[in-house]
Legacy VTK file of the C-alpha trace (Angstrom):
# vtk DataFile Version 3.0
C-alpha trace
ASCII
DATASET POLYDATA
POINTS 150 float
-7.160 78.039 30.958
-7.938 77.046 34.368
-10.857 75.129 33.997
-9.003 73.001 31.212
-6.828 71.770 33.518
-9.389 70.328 35.486
-9.875 67.460 33.282
-6.070 67.037 32.980
-5.939 64.541 35.913
-8.933 62.231 34.387
-7.227 62.566 31.327
-4.209 61.236 32.602
-6.128 58.512 34.176
-7.889 57.221 31.569
-4.593 57.053 29.252
-2.827 55.475 32.175
-5.867 52.783 32.308
-5.771 52.313 28.673
-2.102 51.820 28.697
-2.501 49.365 31.524
-5.624 47.343 29.647
-3.526 47.334 26.579
-0.474 45.682 28.283
-2.681 43.361 29.903
-3.900 41.987 27.104
-0.414 41.805 25.654
0.947 40.169 28.476
-2.104 37.905 28.447
-1.465 36.939 24.964
2.016 36.328 25.089
1.532 33.844 28.284
-1.204 32.162 26.196
1.293 31.684 23.006
4.093 30.391 25.446
2.127 27.745 26.887
0.847 27.053 23.161
4.179 26.976 21.676
4.841 23.268 22.631
1.948 21.947 21.112
2.140 23.734 18.528
5.915 22.467 18.006
4.452 18.828 18.484
1.333 19.445 16.135
4.270 20.562 13.396
5.998 17.646 14.118
3.258 15.403 13.641
2.195 17.213 10.175
5.753 16.762 8.835
5.742 12.914 9.885
2.062 12.706 8.239
3.433 14.237 5.243
6.359 11.918 5.095
4.072 9.116 5.479
1.603 10.074 2.423
4.756 10.809 0.512
6.213 7.285 0.986
2.708 6.056 0.282
2.610 7.591 -2.747
5.840 6.380 -4.129
4.656 2.907 -3.193
1.360 3.223 -5.208
2.940 5.048 -7.950
5.608 2.125 -8.309
2.712 -0.429 -8.058
0.750 1.055 -10.894
3.656 1.589 -12.942
4.847 -2.291 -12.811
1.108 -3.059 -13.078
1.106 -0.953 -16.446
4.264 -2.648 -17.621
2.443 -6.238 -16.729
-0.680 -5.215 -18.853
1.420 -4.181 -21.953
3.523 -7.374 -21.839
2.457 -9.468 -24.435
0.382 -12.726 -23.646
1.389 -16.021 -25.430
-1.335 -17.416 -27.252
0.533 -20.963 -27.499
-2.085 -23.444 -26.566
-1.581 -25.631 -23.379
-3.025 -29.192 -23.738
-3.217 -31.607 -21.117
-2.462 -35.179 -21.983
-5.500 -37.716 -22.152
-5.293 -39.753 -19.151
-5.030 -43.812 -20.053
-8.002 -45.806 -18.911
-6.907 -47.795 -15.836
-8.522 -51.237 -16.017
-10.606 -52.302 -12.705
-8.410 -55.359 -11.717
-4.937 -54.716 -12.610
-2.716 -57.562 -13.760
-1.072 -58.313 -10.257
2.839 -58.989 -11.055
4.673 -62.419 -9.636
5.657 -60.377 -6.227
2.026 -59.274 -5.767
2.432 -55.404 -6.760
0.717 -54.155 -9.744
2.577 -53.190 -12.765
2.799 -49.676 -13.136
1.679 -49.578 -16.990
-1.259 -48.706 -18.369
-3.675 -50.999 -20.199
-1.631 -51.373 -23.276
1.693 -51.804 -21.636
2.741 -47.864 -22.253
4.270 -45.826 -19.492
2.054 -43.045 -17.818
2.214 -39.667 -20.075
2.924 -41.827 -23.005
-0.627 -41.240 -24.404
-0.037 -37.637 -25.925
-3.846 -37.263 -27.711
-4.838 -33.756 -27.370
-7.134 -32.850 -24.264
-8.625 -29.679 -23.456
-6.623 -26.162 -23.790
-6.072 -24.858 -20.713
-3.781 -21.659 -22.274
-5.973 -19.166 -21.383
-6.651 -19.992 -17.656
-3.131 -20.708 -17.112
-1.804 -17.303 -18.800
-4.489 -15.292 -16.532
-3.478 -17.105 -13.673
0.344 -16.052 -14.217
-0.669 -12.651 -14.770
-2.462 -12.659 -11.696
0.254 -13.892 -9.782
2.489 -11.120 -11.698
-0.032 -8.619 -10.324
0.414 -9.965 -6.497
4.086 -9.945 -7.014
3.895 -6.158 -8.098
2.190 -5.497 -5.037
4.450 -7.227 -2.771
7.350 -5.517 -4.282
5.493 -2.141 -3.663
4.993 -3.002 0.040
8.486 -4.226 0.202
9.646 -0.694 -1.224
7.302 1.217 1.233
8.863 -0.651 4.328
12.515 -0.163 2.953
11.670 3.643 2.350
10.886 3.772 6.388
14.402 2.852 7.409
LINES 1 151
150 0 1 2 3 4 5 6 7 8 9 10 11 12 13 14 15 16 17 18 19 20 21 22 23 24 25 26 27 28 29 30 31 32 33 34 35 36 37 38 39 40 41 42 43 44 45 46 47 48 49 50 51 52 53 54 55 56 57 58 59 60 61 62 63 64 65 66 67 68 69 70 71 72 73 74 75 76 77 78 79 80 81 82 83 84 85 86 87 88 89 90 91 92 93 94 95 96 97 98 99 100 101 102 103 104 105 106 107 108 109 110 111 112 113 114 115 116 117 118 119 120 121 122 123 124 125 126 127 128 129 130 131 132 133 134 135 136 137 138 139 140 141 142 143 144 145 146 147 148 149
């Protein structure tokens, strides 16, 4: 048994050295974690802000697409819209007594009184109104996004 005791100090020394290394590694890890904790907290707050911004943007986009769908489902009137034919104006209008030209047309009628059917501009007019409605929907969605910030 005496020869086995000779290895005891070496075993205690190795065990102490292993514990010291383990504690040193643990200490360095904790020190590194402590240094990184503020940065991790900052990154987590940035991530939460990004999630909030993405949710707000999705809400605004959903509102926009919902209103666009409502506009698309709305019936478009098929009533023809015709322009009046412009009355022809003579090259030399008659001069009145005071030197001013009269405001009547060739046959003495007022402007706009010639109601002959002109070209139908209804489809273009309704299409323009629908594109304006789409722009208004976009503006409402953007206003909702801005109001969601406050």
